[in-house]
C-alpha positions in Angstrom: 18.2 -54.6 -6.8 15.0 -53.6 -5.1 15.0 -51.1 -1.9 12.1 -50.8 0.3 11.4 -47.3 1.6 9.6 -47.6 5.0 7.8 -44.8 6.8 10.6 -43.7 9.1 10.5 -42.9 12.8 10.5 -39.2 13.2 10.2 -39.1 17.0 7.9 -37.3 19.3 5.9 -40.4 19.9 4.8 -40.5 16.2 3.8 -44.0 15.3 1.6 -43.4 12.2 1.2 -41.1 9.3 -1.6 -40.5 6.8 -0.6 -40.1 3.0 -1.7 -36.6 2.0 -0.3 -36.5 -1.6 1.8 -38.9 -3.7 4.5 -36.8 -5.5 5.5 -39.9 -7.8 4.0 -42.2 -9.8 5.0 -46.1 -10.7 7.3 -46.2 -13.3 8.7 -42.7 -12.6 12.7 -42.3 -12.5 13.9 -41.0 -9.0 16.9 -38.9 -8.2 18.3 -39.1 -4.7 16.9 -36.6 -2.1 13.6 -36.3 -4.5 10.3 -35.8 -2.7 8.3 -38.7 -3.1 5.3 -38.6 -0.5 3.6 -35.8 1.6 2.7 -37.6 4.9 0.7 -35.9 7.8 1.4 -37.0 11.4 0.0 -35.9 14.8 2.6 -33.1 14.5 3.2 -31.8 11.2 2.8 -32.6 7.6 6.4 -33.7 6.1 7.7 -34.5 2.8 9.8 -37.5 2.6 12.5 -37.5 0.2 14.2 -40.6 -1.8 17.3 -41.8 -0.1 18.3 -43.6 -3.3 18.1 -43.0 -7.0 16.1 -45.6 -9.1 12.7 -46.4 -10.6 9.4 -46.5 -8.6 8.3 -50.1 -8.8 5.5 -50.2 -6.4 3.7 -47.3 -4.5 1.7 -48.8 -1.1 -1.6 -47.1 0.1 -3.8 -44.4 -1.1 -4.3 -40.7 -0.4 -6.1 -40.8 3.1 -5.1 -44.1 4.1 -2.9 -44.5 7.4 0.5 -46.5 7.4 2.5 -47.2 10.5 6.0 -46.3 11.1 8.0 -49.2 9.5 5.6 -50.1 6.9 6.9 -50.1 3.3 5.7 -46.9 1.4 7.6 -47.6 -1.8 9.8 -49.8 -3.3 12.6 -48.5 -5.5 14.6 -50.6 -8.3 18.1 -49.1 -7.7 19.6 -50.8 -10.7 17.3 -48.8 -12.8 18.7 -45.7 -11.4 22.3 -46.5 -12.0 22.0 -47.3 -15.8 19.0 -45.4 -16.9 17.5 -49.1 -18.3 14.0 -49.8 -17.4 13.7 -53.0 -14.7 12.9 -56.1 -16.5 10.3 -57.3 -14.4 9.0 -55.1 -11.6 6.7 -57.6 -10.0 9.5 -60.2 -9.1 11.6 -57.2 -7.6 8.6 -56.4 -5.2 8.0 -60.0 -4.5 11.7 -60.5 -3.7 11.7 -57.6 -1.1 9.1 -59.8 0.7 10.6 -63.2 1.3 7.8 -64.6 3.7 4.1 -65.5 2.2 1.7 -62.6 2.7 -2.0 -63.1 3.6 -4.5 -63.2 0.8 -5.5 -59.4 0.4 -9.0 -58.4 0.1 -9.9 -55.3 -2.1 -10.1 -53.6 1.2 -6.5 -54.2 2.2 -5.2 -53.2 -1.2 -1.4 -53.6 -1.4 -1.0 -53.8 2.5 0.3 -57.3 3.4 0.5 -59.2 6.7 4.5 -58.9 6.4 4.1 -55.5 7.8 3.2 -56.9 11.0 5.5 -58.2 13.8 6.7 -61.7 13.4 4.7 -63.1 16.5 1.5 -61.6 15.1 1.7 -62.7 11.3 0.4 -66.2 11.9 -2.7 -64.3 13.4 -2.9 -61.6 10.7 -3.6 -64.3 7.8 -6.6 -65.5 9.3 -9.9 -63.7 8.4 -11.3 -61.8 11.4 -14.3 -63.6 13.1 -17.8 -62.5 11.9 -19.6 -63.4 15.2 -21.9 -60.7 16.5 -20.9 -58.3 19.4 -23.1 -60.4 21.8 -21.5 -63.8 20.9 -17.9 -62.5 21.3 -18.4 -61.8 24.7 -19.2 -65.4 25.6 -16.6 -67.0 23.3 -12.7 -66.9 23.5 -11.0 -64.9 20.7 -7.8 -64.0 19.4 -5.7 -61.2 20.9 -6.5 -58.0 19.1 -4.1 -56.6 16.8 -3.6 -52.9 17.3 -1.0 -50.1 17.2 0.2 -48.6 20.5 -1.6 -45.5 19.6 -4.9 -47.3 19.2 -4.7 -49.3 22.3 -3.9 -46.1 24.2 -7.4 -44.2 22.6 -9.1 -47.6 23.6 -8.1 -47.4 27.1 -8.8 -43.6 27.6 -12.4 -44.4 26.1 -12.9 -47.2 28.4 -13.3 -49.9 25.6 -12.0 -53.5 25.6 -10.4 -53.8 22.6 -10.8 -57.5 22.5 -14.3 -56.7 21.6 -13.9 -54.7 18.7 -13.8 -56.0 15.2 -10.7 -54.9 13.1 -11.2 -53.8 9.7 -7.3 -52.9 9.1 -4.7 -55.2 7.5 -4.8 -58.7 9.0 -7.7 -57.6 11.1 -6.1 -55.0 13.1 -8.0 -52.6 15.0 -8.2 -48.8 13.7 -9.4 -45.6 15.1 -12.5 -45.6 13.0 -13.4 -49.2 14.3 -13.2 -47.8 18.1 -15.5 -44.9 16.7 -18.0 -47.4 14.9 -17.7 -49.7 18.3 -18.8 -46.7 20.3 -21.4 -45.6 18.2 -23.1 -49.3 18.0 -25.2 -49.0 20.9 -26.9 -45.8 20.5 -27.1 -45.9 16.8 -30.0 -43.4 15.8 -32.9 -44.4 13.7 -32.6 -43.4 9.9 -34.2 -40.0 9.6 -36.4 -39.0 6.6 -34.7 -38.1 3.4 -33.6 -34.5 3.2 -35.2 -32.3 0.6 -32.3 -30.2 -0.3 -28.7 -31.0 -1.6 -26.1 -32.2 0.6 -22.4 -31.6 -0.1 -20.1 -34.2 1.3 -16.4 -33.0 2.5 -14.1 -35.7 3.2 -13.2 -35.9 7.0 -9.2 -36.4 6.9 -6.1 -34.8 6.8 -5.6 -31.7 8.9 -9.4 -31.5 9.9 -9.1 -34.8 11.1 -6.3 -34.7 13.0 -7.6 -31.4 14.7 -10.7 -33.2 15.5 -9.0 -36.2 17.0 -6.9 -34.2 19.0 -9.8 -32.1 20.4 -11.9 -35.0 21.3 -8.9 -36.7 23.0 -8.5 -33.3 25.3 -12.2 -33.1 25.9 -12.4 -37.0 26.6 -9.3 -37.2 29.1 -9.1 -33.8 30.7 -12.1 -32.5 32.7 -12.1 -28.8 31.5 -13.0 -25.7 33.7 -13.3 -22.0 32.4 -12.7 -18.9 34.3 -13.4 -15.5 32.7 -12.5 -12.1 33.9 -12.1 -8.6 32.2 -9.1 -6.1 31.8 -9.0 -2.5 31.1 -6.7 -2.4 28.2 -6.6 1.4 27.7 -3.0 2.1 28.7 -1.9 -0.9 26.6 -3.5 0.3 23.8 -1.8 3.7 24.2 1.8 1.8 24.7 1.2 -0.3 21.4 0.4 2.8 19.4 3.8 4.5 20.9 5.9 1.2 20.1 4.5 1.3 16.3 6.0 4.6 16.1 9.5 3.7 17.3 12.4 3.6 14.6 13.1 -0.1 15.9 9.7 -1.2 15.2 10.3 -1.3 11.3 7.9 -3.0 9.4 7.0 -5.6 12.1 3.3 -5.9 12.6 2.8 -5.2 16.5 -0.3 -6.8 17.7 -1.3 -7.1 21.3 -0.1 -10.8 21.5 3.5 -10.0 22.5 2.4 -7.9 25.3 -0.1 -10.8 26.2 2.8 -13.5 26.0 4.7 -11.5 28.5 2.1 -11.2 30.9 1.2 -15.0 30.5 5.0 -15.8 31.4 4.6 -13.6 34.5 1.7 -15.6 35.7 3.5 -18.9 34.8 6.4 -18.2 36.7 4.0 -17.4 39.8 1.9 -20.3 39.1 4.1 -23.0 37.7 1.6 -25.6 37.8 -0.3 -24.0 35.1 2.6 -24.6 32.9 2.6 -28.5 33.5 1.1 -31.6 32.0 0.0 -34.8 33.4 1.2 -38.3 32.6 -1.6 -40.2 34.1 -0.2 -43.7 33.0 3.1 -42.9 35.2 1.1 -41.1 37.9 3.3 -38.0 37.4 2.8 -34.3 37.0 5.5 -32.6 34.7 5.7 -29.0 35.6 7.9 -27.3 33.2 10.4 -24.5 34.2 10.6 -23.2 30.8 8.2 -21.1 28.5 7.4 -22.2 25.3 4.2 -20.5 24.4 1.9 -21.8 21.3 -0.2 -19.1 19.5 -3.0 -20.8 18.0 -3.1 -19.6 14.2 -6.1 -20.0 11.9 -5.1 -21.2 8.1 -7.0 -22.1 5.2 -6.9 -25.7 6.3 -7.7 -25.4 10.0 -6.1 -24.4 13.3 -2.7 -25.4 14.2 -0.1 -24.2 17.0 3.1 -22.9 16.2 5.3 -22.3 19.4 7.6 -19.8 20.5 10.6 -21.4 22.0 12.1 -19.5 25.2 9.7 -16.9 25.0 10.7 -15.7 28.6 14.1 -14.4 26.8 12.5 -12.2 24.0 11.6 -8.6 23.9 8.2 -7.6 22.8 9.6 -6.7 19.2 11.4 -10.2 19.0 8.1 -11.8 20.1 6.1 -9.7 17.2 8.7 -10.9 14.7 8.6 -14.5 15.8 4.7 -14.6 15.8 4.3 -12.9 12.5 7.0 -15.4 11.0 5.3 -18.3 12.5 2.1 -17.4 11.4 3.0 -16.9 8.1 4.5 -20.1 7.6 1.5 -21.7 9.1 -0.7 -19.9 6.7 1.4 -21.0 3.7 1.5 -24.7 5.0 5.0 -24.5 5.6 5.6 -25.3 9.4 8.1 -27.5 10.3 7.9 -30.3 13.1 9.9 -27.9 15.2 7.7 -25.1 14.8 4.7 -27.2 16.3 6.3 -29.2 19.2 7.4 -28.9 22.8 4.5 -26.3 23.7 3.9 -25.9 27.5 1.2 -23.3 27.2 -1.3 -21.9 24.6 -2.8 -18.6 23.7 -5.8 -18.5 21.4 -7.1 -15.4 20.1 -9.6 -14.3 17.3 -8.8 -10.6 17.4 -11.4 -8.2 16.3 -13.8 -11.3 16.2 -13.0 -12.5 19.6 -16.4 -11.9 21.1 -17.1 -11.6 24.7 -15.9 -15.0 25.8 -15.5 -18.8 25.1 -14.4 -22.0 26.6 -11.0 -22.7 24.6 -10.3 -26.8 24.2 -6.9 -27.3 25.9 -4.2 -28.1 23.5 -3.8 -31.8 25.2 -1.3 -32.8 27.0 -0.8 -29.3 28.2 -2.8 -28.3 31.3 -4.1 -24.7 30.3 -5.0 -22.6 27.5 -5.8 -18.8 27.4 -8.6 -17.1 25.1 -8.3 -13.7 24.2 -11.1 -11.9 23.2 -11.9 -8.4 21.3 -11.1 -5.2 22.8 -14.0 -2.8 22.9 -14.7 0.6 24.2 -17.2 0.6 27.0 -18.5 2.9 29.9 -17.2 2.0 33.2 -17.0 3.3 36.5 -13.7 4.9 37.6 -13.4 6.9 41.0 -17.1 7.3 41.1 -17.4 8.5 37.6 -18.5 6.8 34.1 -15.6 6.9 31.6 -15.1 5.2 28.3 -12.2 2.6 28.7 -10.9 -0.1 26.3 -12.0 -3.3 27.8 -11.2 -6.8 26.9 -12.1 -10.4 28.5 -9.9 -13.3 28.9 -11.3 -16.9 29.3 -8.7 -19.5 30.7 -9.6 -23.2 30.6 -7.7 -25.6 32.8 -7.1 -29.5 33.4 -9.2 -29.8 36.6 -6.9 -32.7 37.5 -4.0 -30.8 37.6 -5.1 -27.1 38.6 -7.9 -26.0 41.1 -10.4 -23.6 40.5 -8.9 -21.2 42.8 -5.6 -21.3 41.4 -6.9 -20.9 37.9 -8.6 -17.9 39.2 -5.5 -16.3 41.0 -3.5 -17.0 37.8 -5.7 -14.8 35.6 -6.3 -12.1 38.3 -2.2 -11.9 38.7 -1.6 -11.2 34.8 -4.5 -8.5 34.7 -2.4 -5.9 36.5 0.5 -6.5 34.1 -2.0 -5.9 31.2 -3.4 -2.9 32.8 -0.2 -1.1 33.7 2.1 -2.4 30.9 5.1 -0.4 32.6 5.3 -3.3 35.0 6.3 -5.7 32.1 9.3 -3.8 31.7 10.6 -4.2 35.5 
């Protein structure tokens, strides 16, 4: 008996995933719960285990391809798993799993068939996409565009009439890449002269593409403004040194981030609008009265944002331990979906490489992000005298649809005293 394993709905609004790596080959024998494929969603990379034992009859999709929730990823012969005998005819078993006739598949579509489409769209999916030019399409009626909800949302956000976009996906479906090509077409640059040196071509996919997509969405949708101010960190530098000498600290690597998290929470309690997100479609601002603080973490594959849940309930040392644990998991590629979701505000820091200032990109759909820069000894004026102090800059970027510029400035100026006089954090 052939069992079709489909990309499951893992929640959090995820509607599709990209195949990162196949862990089994066609013809392999599977045990129950054996990992079969690694899939990346907008939220995390997950291994999908087999719910059945059996033989792999068919895999659908190549590494780098995007599949939608509900599409068949793999076909398993359960009878082969039961008695260990090879299946007599894999092809009929796969065919039996698809009782309705599929569209004739082009090499580009490979093994994805029109049976993955909703029933009301199958009739349209078997038709080849129209070959009319962009100009002629505007003057002639055409079929309803096929696209996932996620692609339709991106089209709305970019102001693109999806009916005018040629789809290159299965059955003529419109993909995000089709939207990109459609946007670029009017202003396509003329070919430049051939370069004289070697060019290395690096695939733009997997985590790198996910990061790019989310950053581009944030910049397109949320009008950013950035406010910068400086902080005298001298007292906090000394307090951190004392903390590190406490027996309770143990082997915990205590950075400045736990103190900054504490100060940020004070600011969010005072200005809760900075701890919000905007649902523009519903016309609602969702102000969060809980504090899940994301800490941007650099990994070999790109920047990801693990989230400290209920950060306001944790001590400095507890925050330090959790930041260390989450960062280590992220760098090892072991972050779970739970580690990465439900953030309300993000902090990004490059430590000693933090520079003087930056314009951080908001971790959409959050309303704000705080950039933390390097601490550097500088001459400053105190009580009419020039003294050497440990100074640091903060850069906050906020969604101007939700937060006014004055509120952003007040937010930063409110948290500065907690960093300059860290004893206040204990009150």
